[in-house]
Every structure is written in structure tokens, then in C-alpha cells.
C-alpha positions as CSV (number, residue, x, y, z in Angstrom):
1,X,-77.4,-16.5,-119.1
2,X,-74.5,-15.1,-117.0
3,X,-71.5,-17.1,-117.0
4,X,-69.7,-16.8,-113.6
5,X,-66.0,-16.7,-113.2
6,X,-64.4,-19.6,-111.6
7,X,-61.5,-19.2,-109.2
8,X,-59.9,-22.3,-107.6
9,X,-58.7,-22.2,-104.2
10,X,-55.0,-21.8,-104.8
11,X,-55.5,-18.5,-106.7
12,X,-58.3,-17.2,-104.5
13,X,-57.3,-13.2,-103.6
14,X,-58.4,-10.7,-101.1
15,X,-60.0,-9.0,-104.1
16,X,-62.1,-12.0,-105.3
17,X,-63.9,-12.1,-101.6
18,X,-67.2,-10.2,-100.9
19,X,-67.8,-7.9,-98.3
20,X,-68.3,-10.1,-94.9
21,X,-71.4,-8.2,-94.3
22,X,-72.7,-9.3,-97.8
23,X,-76.2,-10.0,-98.5
24,X,-77.4,-13.5,-99.7
25,X,-76.9,-12.6,-103.1
26,X,-73.6,-11.5,-103.3
27,X,-72.6,-14.5,-101.5
28,X,-74.3,-16.9,-103.4
29,X,-72.4,-15.5,-106.6
30,X,-69.2,-15.6,-104.9
31,X,-69.9,-19.3,-103.6
32,X,-70.5,-20.5,-107.6
33,X,-67.2,-19.2,-108.1
34,X,-65.9,-22.9,-106.9
35,X,-66.0,-25.6,-108.8
36,X,-66.4,-28.6,-106.8
37,X,-65.9,-31.2,-109.1
38,X,-62.6,-29.7,-109.9
39,X,-61.5,-29.1,-106.5
40,X,-62.8,-32.2,-105.1
41,X,-63.4,-34.7,-108.0
42,X,-66.8,-34.7,-107.8
43,X,-70.4,-32.9,-106.2
44,X,-70.2,-36.1,-104.0
45,X,-70.5,-34.8,-100.6
46,X,-71.2,-36.3,-97.3
47,X,-74.6,-35.6,-96.0
48,X,-72.9,-33.8,-92.7
49,X,-71.8,-30.7,-94.6
50,X,-75.2,-29.3,-93.6
51,X,-75.2,-30.1,-89.9
52,X,-71.3,-29.4,-89.5
53,X,-70.3,-26.5,-87.6
54,X,-68.3,-23.7,-89.0
55,X,-64.8,-23.9,-87.4
56,X,-61.9,-21.6,-87.3
57,X,-59.6,-24.0,-88.0
58,X,-61.4,-24.9,-91.4
59,X,-58.7,-24.5,-94.4
60,X,-59.5,-22.3,-97.1
61,X,-60.9,-25.5,-99.1
62,X,-63.1,-26.2,-96.4
63,X,-64.4,-23.1,-96.4
64,X,-66.0,-22.8,-99.4
65,X,-67.2,-25.7,-99.4
66,X,-69.0,-25.0,-96.8
67,X,-70.1,-22.0,-98.6
68,X,-70.7,-23.9,-101.5
69,X,-73.2,-26.0,-100.3
70,X,-75.0,-24.3,-97.5
71,X,-75.8,-21.6,-100.5
72,X,-76.7,-24.4,-102.8
73,X,-79.4,-25.9,-100.2
74,X,-80.3,-22.5,-99.5
75,X,-81.2,-22.1,-103.2
76,X,-83.4,-25.0,-103.4
77,X,-85.5,-24.5,-100.4
78,X,-89.2,-22.4,-100.6
79,X,-88.4,-20.7,-97.4
80,X,-86.2,-17.4,-97.3
81,X,-82.4,-18.5,-95.3
82,X,-82.5,-17.8,-91.9
83,X,-80.8,-14.6,-89.6
84,X,-78.3,-17.6,-88.3
85,X,-77.4,-19.1,-91.2
86,X,-76.5,-15.8,-93.7
87,X,-74.4,-15.1,-90.5
88,X,-72.6,-18.4,-90.9
89,X,-71.9,-17.5,-94.7
90,X,-70.6,-14.4,-93.6
91,X,-68.6,-15.6,-91.3
92,X,-67.2,-18.1,-93.5
93,X,-66.2,-15.0,-95.9
94,X,-64.4,-13.2,-92.9
95,X,-62.5,-16.2,-91.9
96,X,-61.3,-16.6,-95.4
97,X,-60.2,-12.9,-95.1
98,X,-58.2,-14.1,-92.3
99,X,-56.2,-16.9,-93.5
100,X,-55.6,-15.2,-97.0
101,X,-54.5,-12.0,-94.6
102,X,-52.0,-14.0,-92.6
103,X,-50.6,-16.2,-96.0
């Protein structure tokens, strides 16, 4: 079994981010570096996360939460990820990169 390194959002660096053009597998591995129990206090999350529109105004923790739960939802589906969902995940990583560069 592979153990994935957990990275707190406060310790996240540009080197930790996958390329914004990454495939679903690489994005999923990155998403799993986020621990919602540790950062949010639980894995309980509002039902609206899957219907939320990705916004440039999301902070780093909101972006990581978004990526974590979107990948979780798609990883538990019997259908392939849609091109739109993959683009949203890639865009979220791109936004994280911009926020870290401007830190």
C-alpha cells in the first residue's frame, strides 16, 4: 500500500503542485495530500461543494477542499470524469499556483 504525504495548506509550496495540465491520476494524488480532518476538523462537508462554481476568489484552503472533494466524488463514480470536471480541477491547481506566486 502506498502512503501519501500529507501537506498542510500553510506549508504548501509551488514545488508541491502538479502541473495545471496534469491528468486525473496526478491531480487525484495531489488532492489526497490534503487532510480535511486535520484542516477542517472533520470530513463533514456541505452538500453544495459539488454544485459550487470554482471562483478565482477562493483562498488556498478552499481550493484544496474543492479539489479534494471533487476528486473524491469522481473516484467513487462508475463513469469517467467529464472533460469539464477535469478542466475545473486543472484550473483550481492553476489558481493555487497564482496564489502561491503572489504570496
